[in-house]
C-alpha positions in Angstrom: 124.1 93.9 118.7 122.2 93.9 115.4 118.9 92.1 115.0 117.6 91.6 111.5 113.8 91.8 111.4 112.1 89.1 109.5 109.0 89.8 107.4 107.0 87.1 105.7 105.5 87.8 102.3 102.0 86.6 101.7 100.0 86.6 98.5 96.2 87.1 98.5 94.3 85.4 95.7 90.6 85.8 95.1 88.8 83.0 93.4 85.2 82.0 92.7 86.1 78.6 91.1 85.9 79.9 87.5 88.0 83.1 87.8 91.1 83.9 89.9 92.4 87.4 90.7 96.1 87.0 91.6 98.1 89.3 93.8 101.6 89.2 92.4 103.0 91.9 94.7 101.9 90.4 98.1 101.8 91.9 101.6 104.5 91.8 104.3 103.7 90.7 107.8 105.8 90.2 110.9 104.3 86.8 111.6 101.4 84.5 110.8 99.0 86.2 113.2 99.7 89.6 111.6 99.2 88.0 108.1 95.9 86.6 109.2 94.7 90.0 110.4 95.8 91.6 107.1 93.9 88.9 105.2 90.8 89.5 107.2 91.1 93.3 106.6 91.4 92.6 102.8 88.2 90.5 102.9 86.3 93.3 104.7 87.6 95.9 102.2 86.8 93.8 99.0 83.7 91.9 100.2 81.1 94.3 98.7 82.9 94.8 95.4 83.4 91.1 94.8 79.8 90.2 95.9 78.6 92.5 93.2 80.3 90.3 90.7 78.5 87.2 91.9 78.6 84.7 94.8 81.2 82.2 95.8 84.3 84.3 96.1 87.0 83.1 98.4 90.3 84.7 99.6 93.2 82.3 99.6 96.4 83.5 101.3 99.6 81.7 100.4 103.2 82.2 101.6 106.2 82.8 99.3 106.6 79.0 98.7 102.9 78.7 97.6 101.7 76.9 100.8 98.2 77.9 101.8 98.0 79.9 105.0 94.4 80.8 105.2 91.1 80.4 103.3 88.3 82.8 103.9 85.0 82.6 102.0 83.7 86.1 101.4 80.1 85.1 102.3 81.1 83.4 105.6 81.4 85.0 109.0 85.0 86.1 109.5 86.9 84.9 112.5 87.8 87.4 115.2 
């Protein structure tokens, strides 16, 4: 029997209200929980670089249809 694996594509956008850095390539995740972990990892990796550009940056993760999945402010404590 053949099982097709399903990967969801998520796009990570960084915004500070005035400027938006768009991810047009996206990431693939096996499910929403995995996508959330990848988004948190992206925040950890980019936090220092974006903070150097000023305060107020937020990660917005959306699905392929543009629906918001997660929002993580870079200066807030990240969920575990």
